[in-house]
KEKE-3310 file (N, C-alpha, C; in steps of 0.2 Angstrom, whole numbers, plus 5000, padded with zeros to 4 digits):
npx = (5355:5361:5372:5377:5385:5385:5382:5376:5364:5358:5355:5348:5337:5320:5319:5312:5302:5289:5275:5263:5263:5277:5285:5301:5306:5299:5281:5271:5261:5247:5236:5225:5219:5217:5211:5203:5207:5198:5184:5189:5203:5217:5226:5244:5245:5234:5229:5236:5243:5248:5255:5263:5267:5277:5283:5288:5298:5307:5310:5316:5328:5334:5337:5345:5356:5361:5365:5355:5340:5327:5316:5307:5300:5297:5288:5296:5312:5312:5301:5305:5314:5304:5296:5304:5307:5294:5291:5299:5301:5295:5287:5296:5308:5325:5333:5349:5356:5366:5374:5376:5367:5357:5346:5332:5331:5335:5324:5313:5315:5317:5305:5296:5301:5299:5285:5283:5284:5295:5312:5326:5344:5356:5371:5389:5396:5409:5416:5422:5420:5408:5400:5401:5395:5382:5378:5378:5366:5358:5352:5339:5339:5351:5356:5367:5375:5384:5395:5393:5379:5380:5394:5402:5407:5415:5410:5415:5408:5408:5414:5405:5394:5398:5399:5386:5379:5383:5375:5363:5357:5350:5356:5355:5361:5362:5364:5364:5373:5384:5379:5375:5385:5397:5398:5394:5384:5377:5385:5395:5390:5379:5361:5351:5349:5346:5340:5338:5330:5328:5339:5355:5351:5339:5343:5340:5333:5319:5310:5303:5308:5310:5319:5319:5330:5333:5343:5337:5324:5313:5313:5310:5297:5291:5292:5286:5273:5270:5273:5262:5252:5253:5253:5265:5271:5278:5273:5267:5271:5282:5290:5293:5300:5311:5317:5321:5330:5340:5346:5357:5365:5378:5387:5385:5389:5403:5407:5402:5411:5424:5423:5421:5433:5443:5438:5440:5454:5455:5449:5458:5467:5462:5461:5449:5444:5442:5443:5441:5430:5431:5432:5442:5453:5469:5471:5459:5449:5442:5448:5456:5447:5437:5444:5445:5432:5424:5422:5424:5426:5415:5405:5401:5404:5410:5414:5422:5419:5431:5430:5421:5404:5395:5403:5402:5388:5388:5397:5390:5379:5384:5387:5385:5383:5381:5367:5358:5351:5342:5343:5352:5364:5359:5359:5363:5373:5374:5373:5373:5368:5370:5366:5356:5347:5345:5347:5341:5331:5336:5340:5349:5358:5359:5365:5377:5383:5384:5393:5390:5393:5389:5397:5398:5398:5390:5393:5386:5392:5388:5385:5390:5403:5418:5428:5421:5413:5424:5428:5417:5417:5429:5427:5417:5423:5433:5425:5419:5430:5434:5424:5424)
npy = (5221:5237:5244:5257:5271:5277:5291:5294:5285:5291:5304:5301:5292:5290:5301:5308:5299:5301:5298:5304:5318:5320:5326:5331:5330:5318:5319:5323:5311:5312:5306:5296:5284:5272:5269:5254:5245:5236:5226:5215:5216:5219:5233:5240:5249:5252:5257:5270:5267:5254:5255:5267:5278:5288:5284:5272:5275:5281:5270:5262:5269:5269:5255:5252:5260:5254:5242:5232:5221:5225:5236:5244:5259:5269:5278:5284:5283:5275:5268:5260:5251:5245:5239:5230:5221:5217:5210:5198:5193:5183:5179:5170:5173:5180:5195:5203:5217:5233:5239:5252:5259:5270:5280:5280:5268:5259:5261:5257:5243:5238:5241:5234:5221:5220:5219:5207:5204:5200:5194:5203:5207:5218:5221:5224:5225:5225:5218:5203:5191:5194:5195:5183:5175:5180:5176:5162:5160:5158:5169:5176:5188:5201:5217:5229:5244:5254:5266:5269:5278:5288:5287:5284:5271:5257:5242:5226:5222:5212:5201:5199:5195:5183:5176:5176:5169:5156:5153:5154:5167:5182:5198:5215:5231:5247:5260:5274:5284:5284:5282:5275:5281:5280:5267:5250:5239:5227:5222:5217:5207:5208:5206:5215:5233:5247:5263:5279:5290:5303:5309:5310:5305:5312:5325:5338:5342:5342:5332:5318:5301:5284:5268:5251:5240:5227:5211:5201:5197:5190:5193:5207:5206:5201:5210:5221:5217:5217:5230:5236:5230:5234:5248:5256:5263:5276:5293:5300:5314:5315:5306:5311:5322:5317:5310:5320:5326:5316:5317:5326:5319:5313:5324:5332:5324:5323:5336:5338:5328:5334:5346:5341:5335:5345:5352:5342:5342:5355:5354:5345:5354:5360:5366:5363:5352:5335:5318:5313:5307:5298:5289:5291:5295:5289:5283:5279:5265:5257:5261:5254:5244:5252:5258:5247:5243:5254:5268:5281:5292:5299:5312:5313:5317:5315:5322:5323:5335:5345:5354:5360:5355:5366:5375:5368:5369:5383:5385:5378:5387:5398:5396:5400:5395:5382:5374:5369:5355:5340:5326:5324:5326:5336:5351:5361:5364:5355:5354:5342:5336:5321:5313:5320:5322:5315:5302:5301:5293:5281:5280:5281:5270:5262:5272:5274:5261:5261:5270:5284:5299:5313:5323:5322:5328:5329:5332:5337:5340:5353:5361:5373:5386:5380:5387:5397:5389:5384:5396:5400:5390:5393:5406:5402:5393:5401:5411:5402:5399:5411:5414:5406)
npz = (5218:5218:5206:5206:5213:5230:5231:5219:5219:5230:5225:5213:5215:5212:5203:5189:5189:5188:5178:5174:5173:5170:5179:5186:5199:5210:5214:5229:5236:5244:5246:5255:5251:5237:5221:5215:5201:5195:5200:5212:5208:5215:5218:5217:5227:5240:5252:5262:5274:5272:5261:5250:5237:5239:5251:5247:5237:5246:5254:5244:5240:5253:5256:5245:5246:5258:5253:5254:5253:5255:5264:5278:5281:5295:5307:5317:5324:5336:5334:5323:5329:5338:5329:5324:5335:5338:5327:5327:5340:5354:5370:5376:5370:5369:5368:5365:5370:5369:5383:5385:5376:5366:5376:5374:5367:5377:5387:5379:5377:5390:5396:5389:5391:5405:5404:5400:5386:5380:5383:5389:5389:5394:5389:5391:5376:5372:5381:5381:5389:5396:5385:5379:5388:5387:5374:5376:5381:5371:5362:5352:5345:5342:5346:5339:5342:5334:5330:5347:5357:5370:5370:5360:5357:5349:5341:5334:5320:5310:5318:5328:5321:5316:5327:5332:5322:5325:5336:5331:5331:5325:5318:5321:5316:5323:5313:5314:5318:5308:5295:5278:5271:5278:5284:5281:5287:5283:5273:5281:5287:5295:5298:5298:5296:5306:5307:5314:5305:5307:5310:5303:5290:5285:5290:5293:5304:5304:5302:5308:5309:5304:5300:5295:5288:5277:5274:5267:5256:5261:5275:5274:5269:5279:5289:5283:5283:5297:5300:5294:5301:5315:5313:5311:5301:5290:5285:5270:5267:5276:5271:5258:5262:5268:5258:5250:5259:5259:5247:5248:5256:5255:5253:5264:5275:5273:5276:5289:5295:5292:5299:5312:5315:5315:5326:5336:5337:5342:5355:5361:5366:5377:5394:5402:5397:5398:5396:5379:5368:5353:5339:5329:5336:5340:5353:5356:5361:5352:5340:5330:5325:5320:5309:5301:5298:5295:5283:5286:5301:5306:5314:5327:5343:5360:5377:5393:5404:5412:5423:5437:5441:5441:5433:5421:5418:5416:5406:5395:5394:5389:5376:5359:5346:5347:5350:5364:5365:5362:5350:5334:5321:5312:5301:5310:5324:5339:5357:5370:5386:5391:5402:5409:5398:5384:5389:5401:5405:5409:5422:5437:5441:5430:5421:5427:5426:5412:5410:5408:5413:5425:5420:5407:5390:5375:5358:5343:5328:5317:5301:5301:5298:5302:5309:5315:5324:5332:5338:5345:5355:5361:5367:5376:5385:5390:5397:5406:5414:5419:5427:5438)
capx = (5359:5362:5379:5378:5389:5380:5380:5371:5358:5355:5352:5343:5331:5314:5320:5309:5298:5282:5273:5258:5265:5284:5289:5308:5306:5292:5276:5269:5255:5244:5229:5225:5217:5218:5206:5205:5206:5191:5182:5194:5209:5221:5232:5250:5244:5227:5228:5243:5246:5251:5259:5262:5273:5283:5287:5291:5304:5312:5313:5321:5334:5338:5340:5350:5362:5364:5366:5350:5335:5320:5315:5301:5301:5293:5286:5302:5318:5310:5296:5308:5316:5298:5293:5309:5306:5288:5290:5304:5302:5290:5288:5302:5314:5330:5337:5355:5357:5371:5373:5377:5363:5353:5341:5325:5331:5335:5317:5308:5317:5317:5298:5292:5303:5295:5278:5283:5284:5301:5317:5332:5350:5360:5378:5395:5398:5416:5418:5421:5418:5401:5396:5400:5390:5375:5377:5377:5359:5355:5347:5336:5341:5356:5357:5373:5375:5391:5397:5387:5377:5384:5401:5405:5411:5415:5410:5417:5402:5409:5416:5399:5389:5400:5397:5379:5377:5384:5370:5356:5354:5350:5359:5354:5366:5360:5369:5362:5379:5388:5375:5379:5391:5404:5398:5389:5384:5375:5391:5399:5387:5372:5355:5346:5351:5341:5341:5333:5331:5327:5346:5359:5348:5336:5349:5338:5330:5312:5306:5304:5307:5315:5319:5323:5333:5334:5347:5333:5317:5309:5313:5307:5290:5288:5292:5281:5266:5270:5272:5255:5248:5254:5253:5271:5274:5279:5268:5269:5275:5288:5294:5295:5305:5317:5320:5324:5336:5345:5350:5363:5368:5386:5390:5384:5393:5410:5408:5402:5417:5429:5423:5422:5441:5446:5435:5443:5461:5455:5447:5463:5472:5459:5461:5443:5442:5446:5443:5438:5428:5430:5436:5447:5459:5473:5470:5452:5449:5440:5451:5458:5441:5434:5448:5444:5425:5421:5426:5425:5425:5409:5406:5398:5410:5409:5420:5421:5421:5436:5429:5415:5397:5393:5406:5399:5382:5389:5400:5385:5374:5388:5388:5380:5382:5379:5361:5357:5345:5342:5344:5359:5364:5356:5364:5365:5377:5370:5377:5369:5371:5366:5363:5349:5343:5344:5348:5338:5326:5340:5341:5356:5362:5361:5369:5384:5385:5385:5399:5388:5393:5386:5402:5399:5394:5390:5393:5384:5395:5384:5388:5392:5410:5422:5431:5416:5412:5429:5428:5412:5419:5434:5424:5413:5428:5436:5421:5419:5436:5434:5418:5424)
capy = (5226:5242:5245:5264:5274:5279:5298:5293:5282:5296:5309:5299:5288:5294:5307:5307:5293:5303:5296:5308:5325:5320:5330:5328:5328:5315:5323:5321:5308:5313:5302:5290:5278:5272:5265:5247:5245:5233:5222:5209:5217:5223:5237:5240:5253:5252:5261:5272:5264:5248:5257:5274:5279:5292:5279:5266:5278:5282:5263:5259:5273:5267:5248:5252:5263:5250:5236:5227:5219:5228:5241:5247:5266:5270:5285:5287:5278:5270:5264:5255:5246:5242:5235:5224:5216:5215:5205:5193:5190:5181:5180:5166:5174:5184:5200:5205:5224:5236:5242:5259:5261:5276:5280:5278:5260:5255:5262:5253:5236:5237:5242:5228:5215:5220:5217:5200:5203:5196:5195:5207:5207:5223:5219:5228:5220:5225:5213:5197:5186:5195:5194:5176:5173:5182:5171:5155:5159:5157:5175:5176:5194:5205:5223:5233:5251:5256:5269:5270:5284:5294:5287:5282:5265:5253:5235:5223:5219:5205:5196:5198:5192:5176:5173:5176:5163:5150:5152:5155:5173:5187:5204:5222:5236:5254:5264:5281:5289:5284:5281:5271:5284:5278:5260:5246:5233:5221:5219:5215:5201:5209:5204:5221:5239:5252:5270:5285:5294:5309:5312:5312:5303:5318:5330:5345:5342:5344:5327:5312:5295:5278:5263:5244:5238:5219:5208:5196:5199:5187:5197:5213:5205:5200:5217:5225:5214:5219:5237:5238:5227:5238:5255:5259:5265:5283:5296:5302:5320:5314:5302:5315:5327:5313:5308:5326:5326:5311:5319:5329:5315:5312:5330:5334:5319:5325:5343:5336:5325:5338:5351:5338:5333:5352:5353:5337:5345:5361:5352:5342:5359:5364:5363:5361:5346:5329:5312:5314:5300:5298:5283:5293:5296:5283:5280:5276:5257:5254:5264:5249:5241:5257:5259:5241:5242:5261:5272:5287:5291:5302:5318:5313:5316:5317:5323:5324:5342:5344:5358:5358:5354:5373:5377:5365:5372:5390:5384:5377:5393:5404:5394:5404:5392:5375:5374:5364:5351:5333:5324:5325:5325:5341:5355:5365:5361:5354:5351:5338:5333:5315:5311:5324:5324:5309:5296:5302:5287:5275:5279:5282:5264:5260:5277:5273:5255:5262:5275:5290:5303:5319:5328:5320:5332:5326:5337:5335:5345:5354:5363:5380:5386:5377:5393:5400:5385:5384:5403:5400:5386:5396:5411:5399:5390:5407:5414:5398:5399:5418:5415:5401)
capz = (5222:5213:5205:5206:5219:5235:5230:5213:5222:5235:5221:5207:5216:5211:5198:5182:5189:5187:5171:5172:5170:5169:5184:5187:5206:5211:5218:5235:5235:5250:5246:5260:5248:5230:5218:5213:5194:5194:5206:5213:5206:5221:5216:5221:5233:5241:5258:5264:5280:5270:5255:5247:5232:5242:5256:5243:5234:5251:5256:5239:5241:5259:5255:5240:5250:5263:5250:5256:5248:5257:5270:5280:5284:5300:5309:5321:5325:5341:5330:5319:5334:5341:5324:5323:5340:5337:5322:5328:5347:5358:5377:5378:5366:5372:5364:5369:5368:5372:5390:5384:5370:5367:5382:5372:5366:5384:5389:5375:5378:5397:5398:5386:5394:5411:5403:5398:5379:5378:5388:5387:5393:5392:5390:5388:5371:5371:5386:5378:5393:5397:5379:5378:5393:5385:5369:5379:5383:5364:5360:5345:5342:5345:5343:5340:5341:5334:5336:5352:5359:5368:5371:5353:5357:5343:5341:5328:5317:5307:5323:5332:5317:5315:5334:5332:5318:5329:5341:5328:5332:5320:5321:5318:5318:5322:5309:5314:5318:5302:5289:5274:5268:5281:5286:5278:5291:5279:5270:5286:5290:5299:5295:5298:5298:5308:5307:5315:5299:5309:5311:5297:5284:5283:5290:5293:5310:5303:5300:5313:5305:5306:5295:5296:5281:5278:5270:5263:5254:5266:5281:5272:5268:5286:5293:5280:5286:5304:5300:5292:5307:5321:5312:5312:5295:5290:5281:5263:5267:5280:5266:5253:5265:5270:5252:5248:5263:5257:5241:5249:5262:5254:5253:5271:5279:5272:5279:5296:5297:5292:5304:5319:5315:5317:5333:5340:5338:5347:5361:5365:5369:5382:5401:5404:5393:5401:5391:5373:5365:5346:5336:5325:5340:5341:5359:5357:5361:5345:5334:5324:5323:5316:5303:5297:5296:5293:5278:5289:5308:5308:5317:5334:5348:5367:5381:5400:5406:5418:5428:5441:5437:5440:5427:5415:5416:5414:5399:5390:5394:5386:5369:5355:5340:5349:5353:5370:5362:5360:5343:5332:5313:5308:5299:5315:5329:5345:5363:5374:5392:5390:5409:5410:5392:5380:5393:5408:5406:5411:5429:5439:5441:5423:5418:5430:5423:5405:5410:5406:5419:5425:5417:5400:5385:5368:5352:5336:5324:5311:5294:5301:5297:5308:5312:5320:5330:5337:5341:5350:5360:5364:5371:5382:5389:5393:5402:5412:5418:5423:5432:5444)
cpx = (5361:5370:5381:5381:5383:5377:5375:5364:5354:5351:5347:5337:5324:5314:5317:5305:5290:5280:5267:5259:5273:5288:5296:5308:5299:5288:5275:5262:5252:5238:5230:5223:5218:5213:5208:5203:5199:5190:5186:5201:5213:5226:5238:5249:5236:5225:5235:5246:5250:5256:5258:5268:5279:5287:5291:5298:5309:5315:5318:5328:5338:5341:5345:5356:5365:5365:5361:5345:5328:5321:5308:5302:5295:5292:5291:5307:5316:5305:5299:5311:5310:5296:5298:5308:5299:5287:5294:5304:5295:5292:5294:5308:5318:5333:5343:5356:5363:5370:5373:5373:5360:5347:5334:5325:5331:5328:5313:5309:5315:5309:5294:5294:5299:5288:5278:5283:5290:5306:5323:5338:5354:5367:5383:5398:5405:5420:5417:5418:5410:5397:5395:5395:5383:5374:5376:5370:5355:5350:5345:5338:5347:5356:5364:5372:5382:5393:5391:5385:5376:5392:5405:5410:5410:5415:5412:5411:5403:5410:5409:5394:5391:5398:5390:5376:5378:5379:5363:5353:5354:5352:5357:5359:5362:5365:5368:5368:5383:5385:5379:5385:5398:5404:5392:5388:5381:5381:5396:5396:5381:5366:5350:5351:5345:5344:5336:5334:5330:5334:5349:5355:5344:5340:5347:5334:5322:5308:5308:5303:5312:5314:5322:5324:5335:5339:5343:5326:5312:5308:5309:5300:5287:5287:5287:5274:5265:5269:5265:5250:5248:5254:5259:5274:5273:5274:5271:5273:5282:5293:5297:5301:5311:5321:5324:5331:5342:5349:5356:5367:5376:5389:5390:5389:5400:5411:5407:5408:5423:5429:5424:5430:5444:5444:5439:5450:5460:5454:5453:5468:5469:5459:5455:5440:5446:5446:5439:5436:5426:5434:5441:5454:5462:5472:5463:5452:5447:5443:5453:5452:5437:5437:5446:5437:5421:5426:5427:5424:5419:5411:5403:5404:5407:5415:5418:5423:5425:5435:5423:5409:5394:5396:5403:5393:5383:5392:5394:5380:5378:5389:5383:5378:5381:5373:5360:5350:5347:5343:5351:5358:5361:5361:5367:5368:5373:5375:5372:5372:5367:5362:5357:5345:5341:5344:5345:5334:5329:5340:5348:5361:5364:5365:5376:5387:5387:5391:5397:5388:5390:5391:5402:5395:5395:5389:5390:5386:5391:5388:5390:5400:5414:5426:5427:5414:5417:5430:5423:5414:5424:5432:5420:5418:5431:5432:5419:5425:5436:5429:5419:5432)
cpy = (5231:5243:5252:5266:5277:5286:5298:5290:5287:5302:5307:5295:5292:5299:5304:5300:5295:5302:5300:5314:5325:5325:5327:5325:5324:5319:5320:5317:5307:5309:5296:5283:5278:5267:5258:5247:5241:5228:5216:5210:5222:5227:5237:5244:5254:5257:5263:5269:5258:5249:5264:5275:5283:5288:5274:5269:5279:5275:5261:5263:5270:5260:5248:5255:5259:5243:5230:5225:5222:5232:5243:5254:5267:5277:5288:5281:5273:5265:5258:5249:5242:5237:5229:5219:5213:5209:5198:5190:5188:5181:5176:5168:5180:5189:5202:5212:5227:5239:5249:5262:5267:5275:5278:5270:5256:5255:5257:5245:5234:5236:5236:5222:5214:5218:5210:5198:5199:5197:5199:5207:5213:5221:5223:5223:5221:5220:5206:5191:5187:5194:5187:5173:5174:5177:5164:5154:5159:5163:5174:5182:5197:5211:5226:5240:5254:5261:5270:5277:5284:5293:5284:5276:5261:5246:5232:5219:5212:5200:5194:5194:5185:5173:5171:5170:5156:5148:5153:5162:5178:5194:5210:5227:5243:5258:5271:5286:5290:5285:5277:5274:5282:5271:5256:5239:5227:5218:5216:5209:5202:5207:5210:5227:5244:5259:5274:5290:5301:5313:5313:5311:5309:5324:5337:5347:5345:5339:5321:5306:5290:5273:5256:5242:5231:5217:5204:5199:5196:5191:5204:5212:5204:5206:5222:5223:5217:5227:5240:5236:5232:5246:5259:5263:5273:5286:5299:5309:5319:5310:5306:5320:5323:5311:5314:5327:5322:5313:5323:5325:5315:5319:5333:5330:5321:5331:5342:5333:5330:5343:5347:5336:5340:5353:5348:5340:5351:5358:5348:5347:5362:5361:5361:5355:5340:5323:5314:5307:5301:5293:5285:5294:5289:5279:5277:5268:5254:5257:5259:5246:5246:5258:5253:5241:5249:5264:5279:5287:5295:5308:5319:5312:5318:5318:5324:5331:5342:5349:5356:5358:5361:5376:5374:5368:5379:5390:5383:5383:5398:5402:5398:5400:5384:5375:5368:5361:5344:5332:5325:5324:5330:5346:5360:5361:5361:5352:5348:5336:5327:5313:5314:5325:5317:5303:5296:5296:5281:5274:5279:5276:5262:5265:5275:5267:5256:5267:5282:5295:5309:5325:5327:5325:5329:5332:5334:5341:5347:5357:5370:5380:5384:5382:5396:5396:5384:5391:5403:5396:5389:5402:5408:5396:5396:5410:5409:5398:5406:5418:5411:5401)
cpz = (5216:5212:5205:5213:5223:5233:5224:5215:5226:5230:5216:5209:5216:5205:5192:5183:5188:5179:5169:5169:5169:5173:5185:5194:5207:5216:5224:5234:5242:5251:5251:5257:5240:5227:5215:5205:5192:5200:5206:5211:5211:5218:5220:5228:5234:5247:5261:5270:5277:5264:5252:5243:5235:5247:5252:5240:5240:5253:5250:5239:5247:5258:5250:5243:5254:5260:5252:5251:5249:5263:5271:5283:5289:5303:5314:5322:5330:5338:5326:5324:5337:5335:5323:5329:5340:5332:5323:5335:5350:5365:5379:5375:5370:5367:5368:5366:5371:5379:5390:5378:5372:5372:5380:5370:5372:5387:5386:5377:5385:5399:5395:5389:5401:5410:5401:5390:5376:5384:5385:5392:5390:5394:5387:5382:5369:5376:5384:5382:5395:5391:5377:5382:5390:5379:5371:5380:5377:5363:5353:5341:5345:5341:5344:5339:5341:5328:5341:5354:5366:5368:5365:5354:5351:5344:5334:5325:5315:5312:5326:5327:5316:5322:5334:5328:5321:5334:5338:5329:5326:5323:5317:5321:5317:5319:5309:5314:5312:5296:5284:5270:5271:5284:5283:5282:5288:5276:5274:5290:5294:5294:5294:5299:5300:5309:5310:5310:5301:5309:5304:5290:5281:5284:5291:5299:5309:5301:5305:5308:5307:5300:5297:5289:5282:5272:5265:5261:5259:5272:5280:5271:5275:5290:5290:5283:5293:5304:5299:5298:5313:5320:5313:5306:5294:5285:5275:5263:5271:5275:5261:5256:5266:5264:5249:5252:5261:5251:5242:5255:5261:5255:5261:5275:5279:5276:5287:5299:5297:5298:5311:5320:5318:5325:5338:5342:5343:5354:5365:5368:5375:5389:5404:5401:5396:5395:5385:5370:5357:5343:5332:5329:5341:5347:5361:5357:5355:5339:5328:5321:5318:5309:5299:5294:5294:5287:5280:5297:5310:5312:5324:5338:5355:5371:5388:5401:5413:5424:5433:5437:5436:5434:5421:5413:5413:5407:5394:5389:5390:5378:5365:5348:5341:5353:5358:5368:5362:5353:5341:5324:5309:5305:5304:5320:5335:5351:5367:5381:5393:5397:5411:5404:5389:5384:5400:5410:5409:5418:5431:5439:5434:5419:5421:5427:5415:5404:5408:5413:5419:5421:5410:5396:5379:5363:5346:5331:5317:5305:5295:5300:5303:5312:5317:5325:5335:5341:5347:5356:5364:5369:5377:5387:5393:5398:5408:5416:5422:5428:5438:5446)
residu = (MET:SER:THR:ARG:LYS:PRO:ALA:THR:ILE:ALA:VAL:ARG:THR:GLY:ILE:GLU:SER:ASP:THR:GLN:HIS:HIS:ALA:VAL:VAL:PRO:PRO:ILE:TYR:LEU:SER:THR:ASN:TYR:GLY:PHE:PRO:ALA:PHE:GLY:GLU:VAL:PRO:LYS:TYR:ASP:TYR:THR:ARG:SER:GLY:ASN:PRO:ASN:ARG:GLY:LEU:LEU:GLU:THR:ALA:LEU:PHE:GLU:LEU:GLU:SER:GLY:LYS:GLY:ALA:VAL:VAL:THR:ASN:CYS:GLY:THR:SER:ALA:LEU:ASN:LEU:TRP:VAL:SER:ALA:PHE:LEU:GLY:PRO:ASP:ASP:LEU:ILE:VAL:ALA:PRO:HIS:ASP:CYS:TYR:GLY:GLY:THR:TYR:ARG:LEU:PHE:ASN:THR:ARG:ALA:ASN:LYS:GLY:ASP:PHE:LYS:VAL:GLU:PHE:VAL:ASP:GLN:SER:ASP:GLN:GLN:ALA:PHE:ALA:ALA:ALA:LEU:ALA:LYS:LYS:PRO:LYS:LEU:ILE:LEU:LEU:GLU:THR:PRO:SER:ASN:PRO:LEU:VAL:ARG:VAL:VAL:ASP:ILE:ALA:LYS:VAL:CYS:GLU:GLN:ALA:LYS:GLN:VAL:GLY:ALA:LEU:VAL:ALA:VAL:ASP:ASN:THR:PHE:LEU:THR:PRO:VAL:PHE:GLN:LYS:PRO:LEU:GLU:LEU:GLY:ALA:ASP:PHE:VAL:ILE:HIS:SER:THR:THR:LYS:TYR:ILE:ASN:GLY:HIS:SER:ASP:VAL:ILE:GLY:GLY:VAL:VAL:ILE:THR:LYS:THR:GLU:GLU:HIS:ALA:GLU:GLU:LEU:ALA:TRP:TRP:GLY:ASN:CYS:ILE:GLY:ALA:THR:GLY:THR:PRO:PHE:ASP:SER:TYR:MET:THR:LEU:ARG:GLY:ILE:ARG:THR:LEU:GLY:ALA:ARG:MET:LYS:VAL:HIS:GLU:GLU:SER:SER:SER:ARG:ILE:LEU:SER:TYR:LEU:GLN:THR:GLN:GLU:LEU:VAL:GLY:SER:ILE:TYR:HIS:PRO:SER:LEU:PRO:GLU:HIS:PRO:GLY:HIS:GLU:ILE:ALA:LYS:LYS:GLN:GLN:SER:GLY:PHE:GLY:SER:MET:LEU:SER:PHE:GLU:PHE:ALA:GLY:SER:PHE:GLU:GLN:LEU:LYS:TYR:PHE:VAL:GLY:GLU:LEU:ALA:LEU:PHE:SER:LEU:ALA:GLU:SER:LEU:GLY:GLY:VAL:GLU:SER:LEU:ILE:CYS:HIS:PRO:ALA:SER:MET:THR:HIS:ARG:ALA:MET:GLY:GLU:GLU:ALA:LEU:ALA:GLU:ALA:GLY:VAL:SER:GLN:GLN:LEU:LEU:ARG:LEU:SER:VAL:GLY:LEU:GLU:ASP:ALA:ASP:ASP:LEU:ILE:GLU:ASP:LEU:GLN:GLN:ALA:PHE:ALA:LYS:ALA:LYS:GLU:ALA:PHE)
# end
């Protein structure tokens, strides 16, 4: 485990590693294959699906940032989840997942379970009785998404990991919203950390990627074998770009959080804003848990629009600095209507059970000046009031 601070790991991984021309920044290795030194001598890299220098550097940076022992970088976040369940679940095995998880996660697990690949149970993990009932079924894997997408609910990682050990389950935490800058699930007892590196890790909305990070070398080796087997691994160029994005991760996360805090304060003064969901708020049900297990509250927030649905659509259309788009964690600010966008794959019944209403809006606060973002929200709220 590295003794360096996270910002140093993020910046220095791979720097001055080029032994051929002594480039400070590591070059891109686009070659699909690598020569064998001699007959029968297998090199470290032979074929890029199974290994590549750029992907290797990115994996090192990520597992060191998360205090892990290994990692497999994949071609998207969903691919990371698919790799994880492919490696560890069989037809008779059960995975317990959050009832309010990301819509793509729900679709993946539900579809594969319906095919008979494994069994899945979606549970409100903050409901102790429901979660205990799920644990009684002896799941093999448990997925936590904390804070959750899109309602930013918080689960006690250490408590769940202790409960999981008692039934022999392995725990993975989707740490996409907070990154290792604000939360270290492996240090809290988790066995795996999963990221959509597309989001804050890369941070520029120009690369799709994912990663599974492990607490043990044995699990890392098993996942690497499966990653090669099912073709889940990431490309050299995407790995190069993501490592470049990581170098500014610490600085970006601080500004994201500072701006979101100001926007939260502003939203609390608006008539057209109902319930606000963010763990920094003292009234948030997970506030105390977040204070305990997180070093920051993050910049993802959601709120219920308190006007009509037509007003909501009008408000979103008047925004100039919040792009109506899926994804999150980029330098640009985004607004999303989860029920019709990121979570539409869940269906009306599952959305209702998860608490994702038609009035819910999710903000990914970017790196624009916070004053400009607040001014943009203000003019859009004003126009929505005047028009209805």
